[in-house]
N, CA, C and O of each residue as an XYZ file, in Angstrom:
600
protein
N      12.852      2.135     -9.631
C      11.841      1.094     -9.263
C      10.626      1.446    -10.029
O      10.414      2.604    -10.389
N       9.768      0.393    -10.299
C       8.549      0.556    -10.895
C       7.429     -0.056    -10.085
O       7.556     -1.135     -9.506
N       6.242      0.730    -10.064
C       5.090      0.103     -9.276
C       4.029      0.275    -10.383
O       3.953      1.330    -11.013
N       3.198     -0.788    -10.618
C       2.099     -0.607    -11.606
C       1.100     -1.561    -11.091
O       1.371     -2.342    -10.178
N      -0.064     -1.508    -11.671
C      -1.272     -2.323    -11.413
C      -2.063     -2.879    -12.710
O      -2.383     -2.113    -13.619
N      -2.315     -4.059    -12.734
C      -3.023     -4.442    -14.036
C      -4.456     -4.073    -13.887
O      -5.235     -4.257    -14.822
N      -4.884     -3.501    -12.625
C      -6.385     -2.964    -12.649
C      -6.564     -1.622    -13.182
O      -7.666     -1.336    -13.651
N      -5.570     -0.708    -13.174
C      -5.714      0.603    -13.665
C      -4.376      1.148    -14.105
O      -3.319      0.642    -13.728
N      -4.440      2.148    -14.877
C      -3.167      2.786    -15.324
C      -2.867      3.978    -14.316
O      -3.782      4.457    -13.646
N      -1.661      4.410    -14.232
C      -1.121      5.590    -13.352
C      -2.018      6.718    -13.774
O      -2.088      7.047    -14.958
N      -2.612      7.235    -12.960
C      -3.470      8.449    -12.997
C      -4.894      8.022    -13.512
O      -5.756      8.852    -13.799
N      -5.051      6.835    -13.596
C      -6.570      6.357    -14.134
C      -7.375      6.028    -13.016
O      -7.004      6.087    -11.844
N      -8.741      5.602    -13.512
C      -9.734      5.295    -12.486
C      -9.576      3.913    -11.853
O      -9.295      2.935    -12.546
N      -9.753      3.840    -10.583
C      -9.829      2.591     -9.857
C     -11.098      1.978    -10.036
O     -12.123      2.570     -9.698
N     -11.121      0.670    -10.616
C     -12.402      0.029    -10.672
C     -13.208     -0.095     -9.364
O     -12.620     -0.339     -8.310
N     -14.473      0.059     -9.412
C     -15.372     -0.008     -8.051
C     -15.158     -1.385     -7.263
O     -15.433     -1.475     -6.067
N     -14.665     -2.417     -7.988
C     -14.620     -3.670     -7.285
C     -13.508     -3.473     -6.068
O     -13.607     -4.187     -5.071
N     -12.524     -2.562     -6.163
C     -11.491     -2.287     -5.111
C     -11.821     -1.230     -4.163
O     -10.980     -0.669     -3.460
N     -13.198     -0.948     -4.164
C     -13.494      0.166     -3.250
C     -14.684     -0.291     -2.312
O     -15.178     -1.412     -2.439
N     -15.106      0.576     -1.406
C     -16.337      0.339     -0.432
C     -17.628      0.072     -1.260
O     -18.554     -0.594     -0.797
N     -17.649      0.585     -2.427
C     -18.915      0.365     -3.385
C     -18.960     -0.845     -4.007
O     -19.972     -1.123     -4.650
N     -17.806     -1.831     -3.919
C     -17.617     -3.105     -4.561
C     -17.292     -4.119     -3.469
O     -17.767     -4.115     -2.333
N     -16.376     -5.030     -3.995
C     -16.023     -6.174     -2.946
C     -14.962     -5.753     -2.002
O     -14.653     -6.577     -1.142
N     -14.318     -4.550     -2.016
C     -13.415     -3.918     -1.202
C     -12.306     -4.841     -1.002
O     -11.849     -4.999      0.130
N     -11.766     -5.558     -2.160
C     -10.569     -6.170     -2.112
C      -9.329     -5.555     -2.564
O      -9.383     -4.706     -3.454
N      -8.213     -5.895     -2.043
C      -6.984     -5.195     -2.344
C      -6.602     -5.191     -3.777
O      -6.769     -6.226     -4.423
N      -6.078     -4.070     -4.376
C      -5.788     -3.944     -5.610
C      -4.550     -4.759     -6.043
O      -3.622     -4.718     -5.235
N      -4.360     -5.474     -7.136
C      -3.281     -6.232     -7.508
C      -2.127     -5.260     -7.920
O      -2.351     -4.309     -8.669
N      -0.946     -5.511     -7.436
C       0.206     -4.528     -7.855
C       1.346     -5.507     -8.271
O       1.510     -6.672     -7.909
N       2.134     -4.705     -9.167
C       3.293     -5.412     -9.767
C       4.540     -4.492     -9.365
O       4.441     -3.266     -9.307
N       5.635     -5.136     -9.112
C       6.805     -4.347     -8.728
C       7.979     -4.765     -9.680
O       8.052     -5.930    -10.070
N       8.822     -3.901    -10.026
C       9.893     -3.830    -10.997
C      11.032     -3.079    -10.752
O      10.996     -2.091    -10.018
N      12.154     -3.508    -11.367
C      13.487     -2.812    -11.073
C      13.791     -2.434     -9.681
O      14.085     -1.294     -9.320
N      13.687     -3.617     -8.823
C      13.883     -3.461     -7.333
C      15.520     -3.311     -7.252
O      16.237     -4.134     -7.821
N      16.009     -2.318     -6.584
C      17.492     -2.203     -6.486
C      18.300     -3.291     -5.783
O      17.838     -3.920     -4.832
N      19.455     -3.481     -6.254
C      20.246     -4.414     -5.450
C      20.593     -4.050     -4.220
O      20.852     -2.869     -3.992
N      20.648     -4.950     -3.295
C      20.745     -4.647     -1.900
C      19.464     -4.545     -0.980
O      19.528     -4.378      0.238
N      18.370     -4.658     -1.655
C      17.116     -4.583     -1.114
C      16.858     -5.805     -0.353
O      17.039     -6.902     -0.881
N      16.399     -5.675      0.989
C      16.146     -6.699      1.972
C      14.805     -6.929      2.144
O      14.429     -8.052      2.480
N      13.876     -5.859      1.929
C      12.387     -5.894      2.159
C      11.721     -4.865      1.426
O      12.393     -3.946      0.959
N      10.429     -4.907      1.259
C       9.663     -3.894      0.625
C       8.516     -3.444      1.557
O       8.023     -4.262      2.333
N       8.066     -2.139      1.502
C       7.035     -1.702      2.270
C       6.079     -0.972      1.387
O       6.547     -0.444      0.378
N       4.809     -0.871      1.630
C       3.868     -0.234      0.667
C       2.813      0.670      1.650
O       2.219      0.168      2.604
N       2.703      1.937      1.289
C       1.723      2.583      1.989
C       0.740      3.201      0.835
O       1.187      3.777     -0.158
N      -0.593      3.019      1.078
C      -1.595      3.593      0.243
C      -2.505      4.589      1.067
O      -3.092      4.251      2.094
N      -2.562      5.898      0.489
C      -3.305      6.866      1.184
C      -3.948      7.749      0.280
O      -3.729      7.750     -0.931
N      -4.863      8.619      0.956
C      -5.611      9.621      0.236
C      -5.432     10.962      0.668
O      -5.991     11.390      1.678
N      -4.588     11.732     -0.134
C      -4.336     13.093      0.398
C      -5.494     14.075      0.230
O      -5.410     15.210      0.699
N      -6.576     13.653     -0.436
C      -7.717     14.627     -0.597
C      -8.749     14.481      0.407
O      -9.821     15.066      0.247
N      -8.518     13.695      1.518
C      -9.682     13.409      2.442
C      -9.898     14.813      3.255
O      -9.016     15.626      3.531
N     -11.105     14.881      3.526
C     -11.454     16.252      4.173
C     -10.857     16.465      5.578
O     -10.728     17.604      6.026
N     -10.502     15.394      6.257
C      -9.801     15.628      7.611
C      -8.448     15.424      7.482
O      -7.820     15.061      8.476
N      -7.843     15.607      6.347
C      -6.326     15.288      6.189
C      -6.087     13.976      5.538
O      -6.989     13.266      5.094
N      -4.778     13.684      5.505
C      -4.381     12.422      4.886
C      -5.127     11.281      5.432
O      -5.198     11.180      6.656
N      -5.668     10.448      4.711
C      -6.366      9.152      5.226
C      -5.631      7.982      4.660
O      -5.432      7.854      3.452
N      -5.199      7.063      5.642
C      -4.411      5.861      5.236
C      -5.229      4.754      4.999
O      -6.032      4.381      5.855
N      -5.094      4.140      3.826
C      -5.893      2.929      3.395
C      -5.160      1.600      3.466
O      -5.831      0.571      3.547
N      -3.840      1.542      3.442
C      -3.140      0.390      3.596
C      -1.696      0.656      4.055
O      -0.984      1.566      3.631
N      -1.336     -0.328      5.046
C       0.063     -0.160      5.396
C       0.467     -1.745      5.379
O      -0.189     -2.535      6.058
N       1.516     -2.161      4.621
C       1.872     -3.465      4.403
C       3.473     -3.351      4.343
O       4.065     -2.465      3.727
N       4.028     -4.286      5.007
C       5.514     -4.166      5.145
C       6.317     -5.642      5.344
O       5.690     -6.702      5.322
N       7.510     -5.592      5.505
C       8.305     -6.888      5.444
C       8.047     -7.742      4.219
O       8.168     -8.963      4.315
N       7.695     -7.172      3.066
C       7.501     -7.856      1.926
C       8.799     -8.365      1.412
O       9.738     -7.574      1.310
N       8.933     -9.558      1.094
C      10.260    -10.180      0.623
C      10.723     -9.426     -0.621
O       9.922     -9.223     -1.534
N      11.952     -9.016     -0.688
C      12.590     -8.334     -1.886
C      12.421     -8.936     -3.203
O      12.419     -8.265     -4.234
N      12.250    -10.452     -3.161
C      12.167    -11.022     -4.514
C      10.710    -11.133     -4.996
O      10.456    -11.621     -6.097
N       9.806    -10.703     -4.212
C       8.434    -10.689     -4.690
C       8.156     -9.704     -5.912
O       8.525     -8.532     -5.849
N       7.575    -10.153     -6.889
C       7.290     -9.162     -8.005
C       5.992     -8.415     -8.114
O       5.596     -7.800     -9.104
N       5.334     -8.566     -6.862
C       4.037     -7.818     -6.730
C       3.307     -8.492     -5.509
O       3.743     -9.394     -4.793
N       2.101     -7.849     -5.436
C       1.094     -8.456     -4.601
C      -0.298     -8.736     -5.333
O      -0.820     -7.870     -6.035
N      -0.866     -9.986     -5.134
C      -2.058    -10.412     -5.815
C      -3.212     -9.606     -5.268
O      -3.170     -8.928     -4.241
N      -4.335     -9.770     -6.141
C      -5.602     -9.129     -5.587
C      -6.084     -9.841     -4.436
O      -5.856    -11.044     -4.314
N      -6.762     -9.159     -3.543
C      -7.502     -9.866     -2.504
C      -6.661    -10.266     -1.363
O      -6.986    -11.322     -0.820
N      -5.588     -9.598     -0.866
C      -4.723     -9.863      0.255
C      -5.579    -10.100      1.445
O      -6.399     -9.210      1.672
N      -5.559    -11.057      2.206
C      -6.483    -11.200      3.395
C      -6.214    -10.148      4.307
O      -5.082     -9.664      4.311
N      -7.135     -9.696      5.125
C      -7.162     -8.549      5.988
C      -6.666     -9.258      7.420
O      -7.402     -9.328      8.404
N      -5.517     -9.689      7.384
C      -4.952    -10.226      8.627
C      -3.677     -9.719      8.907
O      -2.983     -9.380      7.949
N      -3.195     -9.591     10.171
C      -2.005     -9.060     10.485
C      -0.719     -9.701      9.971
O       0.202     -8.991      9.565
N      -0.644    -10.999      9.983
C       0.495    -11.796      9.581
C       0.054    -12.638      8.317
O      -0.935    -13.371      8.314
N       0.869    -12.454      7.289
C       0.604    -13.167      6.129
C       1.835    -14.154      5.824
O       2.827    -14.165      6.552
N       1.707    -14.954      4.739
C       2.932    -15.941      4.250
C       4.018    -14.941      4.024
O       3.899    -13.725      3.876
N       5.160    -15.715      4.025
C       6.575    -15.062      3.742
C       6.985    -14.028      4.815
O       7.936    -13.290      4.562
N       6.394    -13.931      5.890
C       6.746    -13.006      6.978
C       6.177    -11.487      6.682
O       6.578    -10.481      7.268
N       5.234    -11.517      5.729
C       4.700    -10.118      5.566
C       3.640     -9.755      6.607
O       2.797    -10.556      7.009
N       3.744     -8.510      7.005
C       2.933     -7.944      7.993
C       2.100     -6.799      7.497
O       2.461     -6.073      6.571
N       0.953     -6.664      8.161
C       0.090     -5.468      7.707
C      -0.173     -4.613      8.873
O      -0.248     -5.120      9.992
N      -0.322     -3.325      8.684
C      -0.457     -2.393      9.730
C      -1.927     -1.861      9.862
O      -2.849     -2.373      9.227
N      -2.088     -0.860     10.675
C      -3.427     -0.342     10.990
C      -3.732      0.906      9.987
O      -2.925      1.819      9.817
N      -4.845      0.838      9.424
C      -5.279      1.937      8.474
C      -6.097      2.957      9.218
O      -6.303      2.813     10.423
N      -6.541      3.919      8.586
C      -7.363      5.040      9.240
C      -8.762      4.595      9.601
O      -9.446      5.269     10.371
N      -9.207      3.452      9.048
C     -10.502      2.832      9.390
C     -10.374      2.158     10.771
O     -11.346      1.642     11.323
N      -9.044      2.184     11.351
C      -8.733      1.394     12.546
C      -8.915     -0.033     12.326
O      -9.409     -0.728     13.214
N      -8.553     -0.524     11.203
C      -8.592     -1.942     10.800
C      -7.205     -2.403     10.414
O      -6.394     -1.511     10.166
N      -6.833     -3.583     10.332
C      -5.745     -4.285      9.827
C      -5.961     -4.532      8.241
O      -6.992     -5.065      7.832
N      -4.999     -4.143      7.435
C      -5.088     -4.527      6.094
C      -5.639     -3.399      5.243
O      -5.721     -2.222      5.595
N      -6.010     -3.917      4.066
C      -6.543     -2.873      2.948
C      -7.848     -2.532      3.401
O      -8.563     -3.310      4.032
N      -8.198     -1.230      3.042
C      -9.541     -0.553      3.121
C      -9.647      0.265      1.943
O      -8.955      1.274      1.815
N     -10.504     -0.127      1.044
C     -10.589      0.547     -0.234
C     -10.885      1.939     -0.288
O     -11.110      2.441      0.813
N     -10.949      2.740     -1.331
C     -11.398      3.963     -1.538
C     -12.777      4.131     -1.217
O     -13.598      3.284     -1.567
N     -13.111      5.183     -0.564
C     -14.542      5.437     -0.123
C     -14.733      6.822      0.176
O     -15.144      7.177      1.280
N     -14.432      7.705     -0.835
C     -14.526      9.133     -0.666
C     -15.969      9.698     -0.413
O     -16.926      9.333     -1.096
N     -16.073     10.623      0.620
C     -17.374     11.019      0.954
C     -18.123     11.856     -0.179
O     -19.350     11.918     -0.258
N     -17.271     12.468     -1.013
C     -17.745     13.226     -2.119
C     -16.679     13.482     -3.155
O     -15.491     13.598     -2.853
N     -17.160     13.570     -4.435
C     -16.137     14.075     -5.444
C     -14.995     12.940     -5.678
O     -14.972     11.842     -5.121
N     -14.033     13.447     -6.639
C     -12.913     12.542     -6.869
C     -11.853     12.777     -5.965
O     -11.571     13.900     -5.545
N     -11.205     11.640     -5.630
C     -10.133     11.627     -4.723
C      -8.922     10.861     -5.397
O      -9.112      9.954     -6.207
N      -7.703     11.275     -5.018
C      -6.490     10.623     -5.608
C      -6.041      9.694     -4.425
O      -6.009     10.032     -3.242
N      -5.704      8.482     -4.933
C      -5.171      7.378     -3.979
C      -3.830      7.158     -4.500
O      -3.644      6.802     -5.664
N      -2.772      7.387     -3.558
C      -1.366      7.277     -3.741
C      -0.861      6.049     -3.108
O      -1.035      5.802     -1.915
N      -0.176      5.219     -3.999
C       0.437      3.964     -3.488
C       1.922      4.238     -3.511
O       2.422      4.685     -4.543
N       2.592      4.024     -2.541
C       4.093      4.387     -2.388
C       4.805      3.107     -2.022
O       4.534      2.520     -0.975
N       5.718      2.667     -2.877
C       6.465      1.381     -2.616
C       7.910      1.856     -2.185
O       8.536      2.712     -2.810
N       8.348      1.251     -1.119
C       9.841      1.549     -0.619
C      10.624      0.365     -0.719
O      10.153     -0.703     -0.327
N      11.868      0.444     -1.245
C      12.880     -0.644     -1.109
C      13.659     -0.343      0.086
O      14.149      0.779      0.208
N      13.833     -1.300      1.041
C      14.513     -0.997      2.249
C      15.836     -1.958      2.325
O      15.820     -3.046      1.750
N      16.911     -1.542      3.010
C      18.045     -2.162      3.102
C      18.008     -3.119      4.258
O      19.076     -3.644      4.574
N      16.880     -3.427      4.957
C      16.835     -4.310      6.012
C      15.389     -5.037      6.022
O      14.425     -4.580      5.410
N      15.358     -6.086      6.703
C      14.063     -6.585      6.844
C      13.289     -5.793      8.015
O      13.991     -5.362      8.930
N      12.116     -5.602      8.054
C      11.266     -5.039      9.078
C      10.574     -6.055      9.941
O       9.393     -6.314      9.705
N      11.247     -6.687     10.977
C      10.828     -7.722     11.681
C       9.929     -7.172     12.815
O       9.834     -7.801     13.869
N       9.308     -6.080     12.628
C       8.383     -5.407     13.500
C       7.136     -6.223     13.604
O       6.842     -6.949     12.654
N       6.275     -6.172     14.798
C       5.092     -6.742     14.894
C       4.051     -6.095     13.915
O       4.253     -4.967     13.464
N       3.051     -6.746     13.627
C       1.969     -6.264     12.746
C       1.293     -5.122     13.485
O       1.507     -4.954     14.686
N       0.526     -4.378     12.827
C      -0.289     -3.227     13.498
C       0.352     -2.033     13.456
O      -0.216     -1.128     14.068
N       1.552     -1.721     12.815
C       2.259     -0.397     12.863
C       1.190      0.612     12.064
O       0.482      0.222     11.136
N       1.196      1.781     12.513
C       0.480      2.879     11.728
C       1.549      3.401     10.636
O       2.731      3.056     10.667
N       1.046      4.204      9.740
C       1.821      4.682      8.683
C       3.019      5.480      9.355
O       4.161      5.341      8.916
N       2.743      6.310     10.418
C       3.791      7.154     10.939
C       4.871      6.219     11.631
O       6.074      6.473     11.567
N       4.381      5.183     12.258
C       5.345      4.272     12.917
C       6.278      3.610     11.869
O       7.503      3.581     11.983
N       5.588      3.090     10.855
C       6.476      2.544      9.791
C       7.524      3.504      9.161
O       8.687      3.166      8.942
N       6.966      4.829      8.866
C       7.908      5.705      8.317
C       9.045      6.006      9.208
O      10.165      6.266      8.767
N       8.762      5.972     10.427
C       9.891      6.195     11.621
C      10.820      5.154     11.605
O      12.019      5.430     11.648
N      10.376      3.804     11.540
C      11.251      2.863     11.419
C      12.062      2.645     10.254
O      13.203      2.203     10.386
N      11.544      2.934      9.034
C      12.087      3.064      7.769
C      13.173      4.058      7.586
O      14.056      3.890      6.746
N      13.113      5.134      8.397
C      13.927      6.245      8.262
C      15.357      5.960      8.119
O      15.843      5.367      9.082
N      16.204      6.257      7.082
C      17.611      6.006      6.991
C      17.784      4.561      6.356
O      18.919      4.091      6.278
N      16.745      3.884      5.926
C      16.942      2.740      5.359
C      16.226      2.478      4.026
O      16.069      1.328      3.617
N      15.788      3.570      3.343
C      15.130      3.588      2.088
C      16.180      3.668      1.086
O      16.922      4.650      1.052
N      16.314      2.534      0.127
C      17.158      2.711     -1.002
C      16.576      3.206     -2.156
O      17.306      3.747     -2.987
N      15.220      3.101     -2.373
C      14.557      3.745     -3.595
C      13.059      3.539     -3.257
O      12.616      2.839     -2.346
N      12.303      4.333     -4.229
C      10.954      4.319     -3.957
C      10.052      4.395     -5.392
O      10.582      4.933     -6.364
N       8.994      3.973     -5.480
C       8.234      4.203     -6.650
C       6.779      4.604     -6.186
O       6.383      4.250     -5.076
N       6.010      5.319     -7.009
C       4.562      5.665     -6.870
C       3.747      5.188     -7.917
O       4.185      4.854     -9.018
N       2.416      5.153     -7.536
C       1.282      4.843     -8.632
C       0.085      5.770     -7.981
O      -0.156      5.862     -6.778
N      -0.481      6.315     -8.856
C      -1.765      7.128     -8.365
C      -3.024      6.770     -9.211
O      -3.039      6.789    -10.442
N      -4.042      6.453     -8.439
C      -5.290      6.178     -9.049
C      -6.398      7.067     -8.444
O      -6.255      7.641     -7.364
N      -7.485      7.146     -9.186
C      -8.568      8.124     -8.890
C      -9.855      7.327     -8.613
O     -10.165      6.366     -9.318
N     -10.538      7.712     -7.655
C     -11.928      7.163     -7.615
C     -12.853      8.254     -7.216
O     -12.493      9.154     -6.457
N     -14.042      8.176     -7.726
C     -15.170      9.273     -7.681
C     -16.407      8.546     -7.351
O     -16.716      7.556     -8.014
N     -17.143      8.963     -6.370
C     -18.383      8.462     -5.975
C     -19.517      9.354     -6.521
O     -20.691      9.076     -6.279
């Protein structure tokens, strides 16, 4: 599987537009080489460098397997078109919460999962709840890492 963004290269700097210092809109993402048998996709974005431990910025799931990516500016709503659902981030809100590091450079990890089943769960799941539901159903995965420094 492949996960990329037209907004930044893997290991590159995330533009301020996608952070709390800008418009705080979700980053556009592109998916490729989705394995045969995939029924849905899930994506988690988190910051492993947060001072209080891993900080979750985005949980989105039940993405149709035939989608080739997510556009910029996904609405911060629990239920989206095509059955897509969004979960709770560490800001305690639904949807995307952009990078907002308290100090220094932080890494932001995007992890895309191909699943062998649709996740017809309600919106609002946390990262840990999603990982638990996905357990045993992940066909493949891909990652993308961006950096943001304030």
